[in-house]
C-alpha positions, 0 to 999 in steps of 0.5 A: 451481513450478520452471517459474515460477521458471525463467520468472522467472529467464530474464525477469530474465536477458533484461531485464538483458542489454537494460539493462546500459548503462541501469543506469549511470543508473537514474533515470527521468523522473517516477519515485518512487524505491524507496529512501530518496529515495522516502520522503514522496513521494506521487504520482510526481513531475511534471517536464516536463524530459526525459532520454529518449534511447532505450528504457530498462529499469530492474530493481529489487527489494525484500527484507524479513525479519522476526523476530517475538516477539509473544504473543497471548491471548483469553478462552479460549472459542476456543483460539488457535494457539501461537505463539513467537519466530522468523523469518517467511517472507522476501518479495521483489518484482521491479520492472520500470520501462521508459521506452518514449518520451519521457513514457511509462513502464511499471511492473510489480511481481511478487511473488516471494515473499509470505505468501499466495503463496510462488510468484511472481505479478504484483501489477499494472502500468500505463502512465504518460503525462506527454506525448503527443509520441507523437502529435505533438511538443508535442501538447497540451503546455499540458495535459500539463505539468500532467497525468499519466495512468495506465492499467492493472491497478494499485494505485488512488489512494484516499487517501494512506495507500496510499503509506506502507504496506508492499507486500509486500517494499517496506517503506522507505516505512513507518516501522513494520512493520505497515500500518493495521488497516483496510488500504485497498488494491485493485488493479483495471483502470482509468485515472486522470487527475491534474492538478497546478498551484501546489500544488493537485491533483485526480485522477479515475479509473474502474475495473471494480471487480474484483480478479480479472478475468473475463468470467463473471457479467456482471450483477454487473460495474459501475464504481467511481469514485475522486476525490482533491482536495488541496494539497501545497506547501513553505511554506518550506525547513523546512515542507511541508504536504499535505492531501488528501481522497479517495473510493472508491465502487462501483456494481454490483459482485459484491464490493468488495475495498477492505479485503481485496485485499491478497494479500501478507499482514499482518506480524503472523503468526498472531496471534489465529488458531485452532489449525488456522491457517496462515500461508498460509491465515490471512494477514490476522492482526491486520487487520480487514475490515468486509465492506462488499461492496456499494454501498461509499462510503469517504471518506479525509482525510489531513493531512501536516506536516513541519517540519524533522525532524518530521513528522505524518501522519494518517488519517480514514476513513469507510466504509459499505456492506453484505454481499450479504444485508443490507438496511441499510448498516453503517459502519466508521470509522478514525482514525490519527495518527503522529508521526515525528522524523527526525534524523542525516545525511540523516535516516538515523534516526528514531523515532516512534509511531502510534495506530490506532482502528477503530470498526465496526458488524460484520455478525456481532459488532455494534459493535466497537472495535479500538485499536492502538499502534506505537512504532518506530525505524529506521536507513537504513544506506544509502539502500537498506538499512533496519533497523527495530524496532517494539513493537506492542500491540492490543486487541479490545473488544465481541466476543461470548463466542463470538468468537475476538477476545472479550478479544482482544489481542497485543503484542511486538516485531518486527524488520525488515530491508528492502532496496530498489533 
């Protein structure tokens, strides 16, 4: 533990020295800003203009801390752990973004502290290529003016909801404290090619379908395919419309982690967990994993409309697959809609609500339904500092009497302070 921390500090100091002058101008080309300017940005923007002069290292980070005041209950057949009102473990990210060459950026994110791992570990990273001038100046310029290539062990671009979710300590993009019930998020080794023109966008990607990389068990390795089609345009100065449809489908993989890959953990600590639970070991509290491990196909549709300060973001998700020993496929569907109103100078304040429903054929419990409502309010004290408050209530239906989720529900308030730079 001490060795890891010393290595992390040494790395920060090293890169701080390399980038001291560069930090006077922290903006990179084709880069999603980690602060308020990155809100409602999806894929990193594409700008064929360049400011590149020399290699530039941008050091960034995020910190988040919550106060939780949530109560939970069930039928009593399976006793729940006692929880009270208190602060959760503070979380932190370290981001290194490097302009390596004109049109070539690198991103690396390290979780310095998370719910599942209190010690630092790398989430993932990638190289983003927007120009091929390293081959020859102007090489395939007409194509690359429209194209972005990403290669790495990275967060895969399935759906649009992952652009608005909290990623450990990076929570400024999320107007709420918690993510969706069925939280689609995975990091796999692969490549993606994104093409954008006149508001239309199309993306294709291939990954090796593995969360944990290793060369053993080669017969269980395969390829996962990711695709996205959509349209995103400012219809007028006041109106923006975006609509995308995405697919994630696996071939022969040992286990698909599409709904269980987030090792940072849920924001609702220890809700509906047994008496012997710990925050680290039971880090997915309040979420639902349909355990569609093999032959999974998932579709997600995301409409986004913003008119002046009022915005709507929706999620319609349809997934099917099966676990190892199952002969028949099962389905899990998710529906979510959030309405946000942003106001004040530079939209520094907002209020909003989200309704989230999961209807699934569970491998153990049969047909189950989970509903959640969140109401939130936030204040950007500066573009880098966000204070937000959320009220959440969640109910579980359809679970048998032997399940801990039988008549399970939780509700209460959370306060979160977040910094990103």
